[in-house]
C-alpha positions in Angstrom: 41.9 -1.9 -22.2 41.4 1.0 -19.8 38.3 1.9 -21.8 36.7 -1.4 -20.9 37.6 -1.0 -17.2 36.3 2.6 -17.2 33.0 1.5 -18.8 32.6 -1.3 -16.3 33.0 1.1 -13.4 30.6 3.5 -15.0 28.0 0.7 -15.5 28.5 -0.4 -11.9 27.9 3.1 -10.6 24.8 3.5 -12.7 23.4 0.3 -11.3 24.2 1.4 -7.8 22.3 4.6 -8.2 19.0 2.6 -8.2 19.6 2.3 -4.5 20.5 4.7 -1.7 24.2 5.6 -1.8 26.6 6.2 1.0 30.2 7.4 1.6 32.6 5.3 3.6 34.9 6.7 6.3 38.1 6.5 4.3 41.0 8.9 4.0 41.0 10.1 0.3 44.8 9.9 0.1 44.8 6.3 1.2 42.2 5.5 -1.4 44.2 7.1 -4.2 47.4 5.5 -3.0 45.8 2.1 -3.0 44.7 2.6 -6.6 48.2 3.5 -7.7 50.0 0.9 -5.6 47.9 -2.0 -6.7 49.2 -2.1 -10.3 52.0 -4.5 -11.0 55.1 -2.5 -11.8 55.2 -3.7 -15.4 51.6 -2.6 -15.8 52.2 1.0 -14.6 55.6 2.1 -16.0 57.0 5.6 -15.7 55.5 7.9 -18.3 57.4 11.1 -18.5 57.8 12.1 -14.9 55.1 9.9 -13.3 53.7 6.5 -13.7 51.3 5.9 -16.5 48.2 5.7 -14.3 49.1 8.6 -12.1 46.5 10.8 -13.8 45.1 13.9 -12.2 41.6 13.5 -13.7 41.4 9.9 -12.5 42.6 10.7 -9.0 40.0 13.5 -8.8 37.3 10.9 -9.8 38.6 8.5 -7.0 38.4 11.3 -4.5 34.9 12.2 -5.6 33.2 8.8 -5.7 35.8 6.1 -5.1 34.4 5.6 -1.6 30.7 5.4 -2.6 28.8 2.3 -1.8 25.3 0.9 -1.5 24.0 -2.0 0.4 22.0 -4.8 -1.3 20.6 -7.8 0.7 22.9 -6.8 3.6 26.0 -6.8 1.5 28.2 -3.8 0.8 28.5 -3.1 -2.9 31.3 -0.7 -4.2 31.9 0.8 -7.6 35.0 -1.4 -7.8 33.0 -4.6 -7.8 33.4 -5.1 -11.5 34.6 -8.0 -13.7 38.2 -7.2 -14.6 39.4 -10.8 -14.7 42.4 -11.4 -16.8 43.3 -7.7 -17.2 45.9 -5.5 -15.6 43.0 -3.9 -13.6 42.0 -7.1 -11.8 44.3 -6.5 -8.7 43.4 -2.8 -8.7 39.6 -3.4 -8.5 40.1 -6.2 -5.9 42.3 -4.0 -3.7 40.0 -1.0 -3.8 36.9 -3.2 -3.1 38.6 -4.8 -0.1 39.8 -1.4 1.2 36.3 0.1 1.0 34.7 -3.0 2.6 36.9 -2.7 5.7 35.5 0.7 6.6 32.1 1.9 8.0 29.6 4.2 6.4 30.1 7.8 7.4 27.4 9.7 5.5 24.8 9.5 2.8 26.2 10.4 -0.6 25.6 14.0 -1.6 27.6 16.2 -4.0 27.4 19.6 -5.5 28.5 18.4 -8.9 26.4 16.6 -11.6 29.4 14.6 -12.8 32.5 13.0 -11.3 35.8 12.8 -13.3 36.3 13.9 -16.9 35.3 11.6 -19.8 38.1 12.5 -22.1 40.9 15.0 -22.5 43.1 15.9 -25.5 46.8 16.7 -25.7 48.6 18.3 -28.6 51.7 16.4 -29.8 54.2 17.3 -32.4 54.7 15.0 -35.4 52.3 12.9 -37.4 49.6 12.7 -34.7 49.3 16.2 -33.3 46.3 15.4 -31.1 46.0 12.6 -28.6 42.8 11.7 -26.7 43.1 10.4 -23.2 40.2 8.5 -21.5 39.5 8.9 -17.7 37.0 7.6 -15.1 33.7 9.4 -15.5 30.1 9.2 -14.3 27.0 11.3 -14.5 25.3 11.7 -11.1 21.5 11.6 -10.8 20.0 14.9 -9.7 18.6 13.5 -6.4 22.2 13.2 -5.1 23.2 16.7 -6.3 22.5 19.5 -3.8 23.8 23.1 -3.5 27.2 23.2 -1.8 26.1 25.4 1.0 23.1 23.1 1.8 25.1 19.9 2.0 26.5 20.2 5.5 23.0 20.8 7.0 21.5 18.0 5.0 24.2 15.6 6.1 23.7 16.7 9.7 20.0 15.9 9.5 20.7 12.4 8.2 23.2 11.8 10.9 20.9 13.0 13.6 18.0 11.0 12.4 20.1 7.8 12.1 21.4 8.4 15.7 17.9 9.0 17.1 16.6 5.9 15.3 19.3 3.6 16.7 18.9 5.0 20.2 15.2 4.3 20.1 15.7 0.8 18.7 18.2 -0.1 21.5 16.3 1.7 24.3 12.7 0.8 23.7 11.7 -2.7 24.6 9.2 -4.8 22.7 6.9 -4.9 25.8 6.9 -1.1 26.1 6.2 -0.6 22.4 3.4 -3.1 22.5 2.0 -1.6 25.6 1.7 1.8 24.0 0.4 0.3 20.7 -2.4 -1.4 22.7 -3.3 1.9 24.4 -3.5 3.6 21.0 -5.6 0.8 19.4 -8.0 1.0 22.4 -8.2 4.8 22.2 -6.7 5.2 25.6 -3.9 7.6 24.6 -4.7 11.3 24.0 -4.1 12.6 20.4 -3.1 9.2 19.2 -4.9 7.3 16.5 -4.4 5.2 13.3 -1.4 7.3 12.2 0.5 6.8 15.5 -0.4 3.2 15.6 1.0 2.7 12.1 4.2 4.5 13.2 4.6 2.2 16.2 3.9 -0.9 14.1 6.6 0.0 11.6 9.0 0.8 14.4 8.4 -2.6 15.9 9.2 -4.1 12.6 12.4 -2.0 12.5 13.4 -3.3 15.9 12.8 -6.8 14.7 15.0 -6.2 11.7 17.7 -4.9 14.0 17.6 -8.1 16.0 18.2 -10.1 12.9 20.7 -7.8 11.2 23.6 -9.3 9.3 25.8 -6.1 9.3 27.3 -3.7 11.8 25.0 -1.5 13.9 26.3 1.6 12.2 25.7 0.3 8.7 22.3 -1.0 9.6 21.4 2.5 11.0 22.4 4.1 7.7 20.5 1.6 5.6 17.3 1.9 7.7 17.6 5.7 7.9 17.5 5.9 4.1 14.6 3.4 3.7 12.4 4.4 6.7 9.9 7.2 6.9 11.3 10.0 9.0 8.3 9.9 11.3 9.1 6.3 12.2 12.9 6.7 12.3 12.6 9.8 14.5 10.0 8.3 16.9 12.3 8.9 19.9 12.2 12.7 19.4 8.4 12.9 19.4 6.0 13.3 22.3 5.2 9.6 21.9 8.9 9.0 22.2 9.1 10.8 25.5 6.5 8.3 26.8 8.5 5.4 25.6 11.7 6.9 27.0 10.0 7.3 30.4 9.0 3.6 30.3 12.5 2.6 29.2 13.9 4.5 32.3 11.6 2.4 34.6 8.7 4.8 35.1 5.4 3.0 35.9 3.0 2.8 32.9 0.2 4.9 34.4 2.6 7.5 35.7 4.3 7.7 32.3 1.0 8.1 30.5 -0.1 10.9 32.8 3.3 12.7 32.2 2.8 12.3 28.4 -0.7 13.6 28.4 0.2 16.5 30.6 2.9 17.5 28.1 0.8 17.1 25.1 -2.3 18.9 26.4 -0.5 21.6 28.5 -2.1 20.2 31.6 -5.7 20.5 30.4 -6.3 16.8 30.1 -6.1 13.9 32.5 -6.9 10.4 31.5 -9.9 8.9 33.3 -9.0 5.3 33.0 -6.1 3.1 34.0 -3.9 1.7 31.2 -2.7 -1.8 31.0 0.8 -3.1 30.5 2.1 -6.2 28.8 2.9 -7.7 32.2 -0.7 -7.2 33.3 -1.9 -9.0 30.1 0.5 -11.8 30.8 -0.7 -12.1 34.4 -4.3 -12.2 33.3 -3.6 -14.8 30.7 -1.7 -17.0 33.2 -4.6 -16.8 35.6 -7.0 -17.8 32.9 -4.8 -20.7 31.9 -4.4 -21.8 35.5 -8.1 -22.0 35.9 -8.6 -23.9 32.7 -10.4 -21.0 31.1 -8.1 -20.3 28.2 -10.9 -20.5 25.5 -13.7 -19.0 27.6 -13.1 -15.4 26.3 -14.3 -16.4 22.8 -17.9 -15.2 22.7 -20.8 -15.3 20.2 -24.5 -14.3 20.1 -26.7 -16.7 21.9 -29.4 -18.5 19.9 -32.7 -20.1 21.0 -31.3 -23.6 21.2 -28.9 -22.4 23.9 -31.7 -21.6 26.3 -33.6 -24.0 28.5 -37.3 -23.6 29.3 -36.5 -23.4 33.0 -35.0 -20.0 32.6 -37.8 -18.6 30.3 -40.7 -16.7 31.9 -42.6 -16.5 28.7 -42.1 -18.1 25.4 -44.0 -17.7 22.1 -45.2 -21.0 20.7 -42.5 -21.0 18.0 -39.8 -20.2 20.5 -40.9 -23.2 22.7 -40.7 -25.4 19.6 -37.2 -24.2 18.9 -36.1 -24.9 22.5 -37.4 -28.5 22.0 -35.1 -28.8 19.0 -37.9 -28.5 16.4 -37.8 -26.0 13.5 -39.3 -22.6 13.8 -42.8 -22.2 12.6 -43.3 -19.2 10.4 -44.3 -16.2 12.5 -46.4 -13.4 11.2 -44.5 -10.2 11.8 -46.5 -8.0 14.2 -45.7 -4.4 13.3 -49.0 -2.6 13.8 -48.9 1.1 14.7 -49.8 2.0 18.2 -53.4 3.1 18.5 -54.0 6.8 19.0 -55.0 8.1 22.5 -53.7 4.8 24.0 -54.0 4.9 27.8 -52.6 1.6 29.1 -53.1 0.6 32.6 -49.9 1.1 34.7 -48.5 -2.0 36.4 -45.2 -2.7 38.2 -43.0 -5.3 36.5 -43.2 -7.6 39.5 -47.0 -7.7 39.4 -46.9 -8.0 35.6 -44.7 -11.1 35.8 -46.7 -12.6 38.6 -50.3 -11.9 37.4 -50.2 -11.4 33.6 -47.3 -13.5 32.2 -48.6 -16.9 33.4 -51.9 -16.5 31.4 -50.2 -14.8 28.4 -50.4 -16.4 24.9 -48.9 -13.5 23.0 -47.0 -10.5 24.0 -46.0 -7.4 22.1 -43.9 -4.4 23.1 -44.3 -0.8 21.8 -40.8 0.3 20.8 -40.3 4.0 21.2 -37.3 6.2 20.2 -36.5 6.6 23.9 -35.9 2.9 24.2 -32.9 2.8 21.8 -30.4 2.4 24.7 -32.5 -0.5 26.1 -31.8 -2.7 23.1 -29.7 -5.7 24.2 -28.2 -9.0 23.0 -27.7 -12.2 24.9 -24.1 -13.5 24.6 -22.9 -17.1 24.9 -19.5 -18.8 24.8 -18.2 -20.1 21.5 -17.0 -23.3 23.3 -19.7 -24.5 25.7 -17.2 -26.7 27.5 -14.6 -23.9 28.0 -15.4 -23.4 31.6 -17.1 -20.4 33.2 -15.4 -17.0 33.6 -18.4 -15.2 35.0 -19.6 -14.6 38.6 -22.7 -16.7 38.2 -23.3 -20.4 37.5 -23.6 -20.2 33.8 -21.5 -18.7 31.0 -24.1 -16.3 29.5 -23.7 -12.5 29.5 -25.4 -9.6 27.8 -24.6 -6.4 26.0 -26.7 -3.3 25.7 -26.8 -1.0 22.7 -23.6 1.0 22.9 -22.0 -1.9 24.7 -22.8 -0.4 28.1 -23.6 -2.3 31.3 -26.5 -1.3 33.5 -27.0 2.5 33.0 -25.7 5.9 32.5 -24.7 5.8 36.1 -22.2 3.1 35.5 -20.7 5.1 32.6 -20.4 8.1 34.9 -18.6 6.0 37.6 -16.3 4.6 35.0 -15.4 8.2 33.9 -14.5 9.1 37.4 -17.8 10.9 38.3 -19.4 11.1 41.7 -22.7 9.2 41.8 -23.2 9.2 45.6 -24.8 12.6 46.0 -28.5 13.1 46.9 -29.0 14.7 43.5 -27.2 13.6 40.3 -27.7 15.1 36.8 -25.9 13.1 34.1 -25.8 13.7 30.4 -25.0 10.9 28.0 -24.8 10.6 24.2 -23.4 8.3 21.5 -21.3 10.3 19.0 -18.2 12.5 18.8 -20.0 15.9 19.3 -18.8 18.0 22.2 -22.0 18.5 24.2 -21.9 20.4 27.5 -24.2 20.0 30.5 -25.2 23.3 32.3 -27.2 24.0 35.4 -28.3 27.6 36.1 -29.1 27.9 39.8 -31.4 30.4 41.5 -29.7 33.8 41.5 -28.0 33.1 38.2 -24.9 31.1 39.2 -24.1 28.6 36.4 -22.4 25.2 36.8 -20.6 24.2 33.6 -17.3 23.2 32.1 -15.7 26.5 33.1 -16.0 25.5 36.7 -15.2 21.9 36.4 -14.0 20.4 39.7 -15.1 23.4 41.8 -17.7 22.9 44.5 -20.2 25.8 44.4 -22.0 27.3 47.5 -25.0 25.1 46.7 -22.8 22.0 46.9 -23.1 21.5 43.2 -20.1 20.4 41.1 -19.4 19.3 37.6 -16.8 16.5 37.7 -16.9 14.9 34.3 -16.5 16.9 31.0 -15.9 14.8 27.9 -15.3 15.2 24.1 -13.5 18.5 24.4 -10.0 17.2 23.9 -10.1 13.4 24.1 -12.9 12.2 21.8 -14.9 9.1 22.5 -18.2 7.8 21.1 -19.9 7.0 24.4 -19.3 10.2 26.4 -21.0 11.3 29.6 -21.0 14.5 31.7 -22.0 14.8 35.3 -23.2 17.3 37.9 -23.8 16.2 41.4 -25.1 17.8 44.7 -23.9 16.1 47.8 -27.0 17.1 49.9 -30.3 18.6 48.8 -30.5 20.5 52.1 -27.6 22.7 51.1 -29.2 23.8 47.8 -31.0 27.2 47.9 -34.7 27.1 47.2 -35.8 28.1 43.7 -35.6 27.0 40.1 -32.6 25.1 38.7 -32.6 25.1 34.8 -30.8 22.2 33.1 -29.5 22.9 29.6 -27.4 21.1 27.0 -25.1 23.0 24.7 -23.4 21.7 21.6 -20.0 23.4 21.7 -18.7 21.6 18.6 -20.8 19.5 16.3 -18.5 17.0 14.5 -20.8 14.4 13.1 -24.4 13.7 12.0 -24.8 10.2 13.1 -26.5 9.0 16.3 -28.1 12.4 17.1 -29.7 13.3 20.4 -28.9 12.7 24.1 -30.3 11.4 27.4 -30.3 13.3 30.7 -30.6 11.1 33.8 -31.8 12.8 36.9 -31.5 10.8 40.1 -32.8 12.4 43.3 -32.5 10.4 46.5 -32.5 7.1 44.6 -35.4 8.0 42.3 -34.3 8.1 38.6 -35.9 10.1 35.8 -34.7 9.8 32.2 -35.3 12.5 29.7 -34.6 11.7 26.0 -34.0 14.2 23.2 -34.1 12.5 19.9 -33.1 15.3 17.5 -29.6 16.5 16.5 -28.3 19.6 18.3 -27.0 22.3 16.0 -23.5 23.7 16.7 -23.7 26.4 19.5 -27.4 25.6 20.1 -28.7 25.4 23.6 -31.5 22.9 24.5 -33.5 23.5 27.7 -34.0 20.0 29.2 -35.9 20.5 32.5 -36.5 22.8 35.4 -36.0 21.5 38.9 -37.8 23.4 41.6 -36.9 23.1 45.2 -39.6 24.5 47.6 -39.0 25.9 51.1 -39.7 22.4 52.5 -36.9 20.9 50.6 -39.1 19.0 48.1 -37.8 18.9 44.5 -40.1 18.6 41.5 -39.1 18.0 37.9 -40.8 19.7 34.9 -39.4 18.4 31.6 -39.0 20.9 28.8 -37.3 18.9 26.0 -39.6 17.8 23.2 -40.3 14.1 22.8 -39.3 12.8 19.4 -42.4 11.5 17.7 -40.8 10.4 14.4 -40.3 6.7 13.6 -36.9 5.3 12.7 -35.5 1.8 12.1 -33.0 0.6 14.6 -31.7 -3.0 15.0 -33.9 -4.1 12.0 -37.1 -3.0 13.7 -39.1 0.3 13.7 -40.0 2.6 16.5 -43.6 3.6 17.0 -44.7 0.0 16.4 -45.6 -3.1 18.4 -43.1 -5.9 18.1 -43.8 -9.5 19.0 -41.9 -11.0 22.0 -40.5 -14.5 21.3 -39.1 -14.9 24.9 -39.1 -13.1 28.2 -36.6 -13.9 30.9 -34.5 -12.6 33.7 -30.8 -11.8 33.1 -28.5 -14.8 33.4 -27.2 -13.7 36.8 -30.7 -14.5 38.1 -31.2 -17.8 36.3 -31.8 -21.0 38.3 -32.5 -19.0 41.5 -29.3 -17.1 41.6 -29.2 -13.5 42.7 -25.8 -12.0 41.6 -25.7 -8.2 41.1 -28.5 -6.2 39.5 -31.6 -7.9 38.1 -32.6 -7.2 34.5 -35.7 -8.1 32.6 -35.1 -9.2 29.0 -37.7 -9.3 26.2 -36.4 -11.0 23.1 -38.1 -9.5 20.0 -38.9 -11.2 16.7 -36.6 -9.8 13.9 -34.5 -7.7 16.2 -30.9 -7.9 15.0 -28.0 -6.0 16.4 -26.0 -5.1 13.2 -22.7 -4.6 15.0 -20.3 -6.8 17.0 -21.4 -7.0 20.6 -19.2 -6.9 23.7 -18.6 -10.4 24.8 -18.4 -9.6 28.5 -17.9 -6.8 31.0 -15.2 -6.9 33.6 -17.9 -6.3 36.2 -19.2 -9.8 35.4 -16.0 -11.7 36.1 -15.7 -14.3 38.8 -13.7 -13.3 41.9 -10.5 -15.0 40.8 -10.3 -12.9 37.7 -11.4 -9.6 39.1 -7.9 -8.4 40.0 -7.2 -8.5 36.3 -10.3 -6.5 35.3 -8.3 -3.8 33.6 -6.7 -6.3 31.2 -10.1 -8.0 30.7 -11.7 -4.6 29.9 -9.2 -4.1 27.1 -9.5 -7.8 26.0 -13.2 -7.7 25.8 -13.0 -4.8 23.2 -11.0 -7.1 20.9 -13.0 -10.3 21.5 -16.4 -9.0 20.3 -19.2 -11.4 19.4 -19.7 -11.2 15.6 -23.0 -10.6 14.0 -25.4 -13.5 13.7 -28.8 -13.7 12.1 -29.8 -16.3 14.8 -29.1 -13.9 17.7 -31.4 -13.3 20.7 -31.8 -9.6 20.8 -34.5 -7.3 22.2 -35.2 -4.9 25.0 -33.7 -5.0 28.5 -34.6 -3.1 31.6 -32.6 -3.0 34.9 -34.5 -3.2 38.1 -32.4 -0.4 39.5 -33.2 2.0 36.6 -36.6 3.7 36.4 -38.3 3.2 33.0 -41.5 2.0 31.4 -42.8 0.4 28.2 -46.2 -0.2 26.8 -47.2 -3.8 26.0 -50.1 -5.6 24.3 -51.2 -8.9 25.8 -53.1 -11.5 23.8 -53.7 -8.9 21.1 -56.2 -6.8 23.0 -55.1 -5.8 26.5 -52.7 -2.9 27.0 -50.4 -2.3 30.0 -47.8 0.2 30.9 -45.0 -1.9 32.6 -43.2 0.2 35.2 -39.6 -0.7 36.0 
């Protein structure tokens, strides 16, 4: 009969080893005493000097693994949960199971022995049966639970510490704080945090949700989760990210906590350039939207030709006019002729071109050059036309430039914290993860670069934005500004760009924007910059009378490439020309842009649905929340989109056009 009970306990233990095992906080003597005292007297008579079941081998087994449990579906499972119904061992198994269940888990189960108990022993008798075999409790222990004896205390301590840290984090970190930090990571606003950290936070949030719905004691839940959770998740509180969450839990304001975190992580070398957004700010922005009846207005899409009225179109190709009248498009012959060599178009300001040429124009083509890549734009419309207007002008249309920027490099510099108010501004912009650096070598050899960031030189020059050294983004800028030209010593100022760290091969090249006393010059470098290579961009010469002249020294890229489904170096047919929506119907809100929608021009990527700068006044106080929201509410790709080239009236540029197939003009913006 004992054999069957023994084998049932052994089978139970073997089944339990498929799961994590734990030890309960039970006095071993009480455990053994319960075993012996649970037999009915008639089932445990005196044998020689002790009772029949008072066996040294079996008591050693009970001390070794009698307190071992696992937890399955929230329920404690012991080695004594076996079917002993109808046997003398039924009350014993029930008593031991009840005893173990009334205690808490103390540790994970580890042992230095590969077995517990002794399977059989033999005793020599006198008489006809000289040898008697006794059976005892016995199990073989899987190797993952067996560790060197001198290592076990340290290993148990690590498990206890991790469980303790995990529970503290679960109980201290609020869902709002966890979601705030997760949002920062997903929007690339937190230094040295990416997909890995986002995944850790997501799993920790699930862990906290499991804690909220637990059906066991906090202690036992901690042990179960510690065993089944990745250590990087369970130990979140003891990481640098955990210090940020701890600061938030202690009541520190979000921006202050983020600055403290980034200072610790970077050793003081990095300061965030943008404000971060909390869950309460998101909720406040959402409440304002809902209060204004604009709940669905943030859903955006690419505009199509049927969205546009003739009133707001300055020029329309015949097929575009038919589309706006609701008729099908006529098949257009794609115009992609190469630009004639030695082309010398007549220069004309955009205002004169619109007033004198456009009214008599039957066909219009633009010559797309490599330097125009950042002028590519898409017109954006609301998904729900009746959703109400969230924008500062009297229609719900917006636009997005290539790279999802707003007006210019100048706007990006301002957003990065740079000074754009000086009489001379030199700004570098690019669109990949390389670490480019802007340098200006002044007369006499003084050099302004990242080594002197934040310092004002004797000339008044200062570099105030240096990007992609530590925190990496894909639309970086750098900026050097001179408050007054008068303070600058006469002589030659050499502008150079250096690639400190080349990380990628995509989106090569850069732009340097030079603004002197309101006049903007844009120099474009189309090729990739090799690691540690310097590229001379331009020489600025200040004469003794204070006049500054610019001599460009970077090579112009003359190779053709395809971008947004159209090729550079070719003329492309304009289907519509219009002002930006903030100037439709006689409005004059903000900066004026001129848009030329090009046939076959297709933005392959999702476009930013709106910019916070576009919002109506009632929403502007929530602009930080809307900046983050816009990045997650992108307008998806559409093959019916209205995309082409856009030029801001405040940004100096030019483009060559062909009118009526024969007359060439250089439009000056």
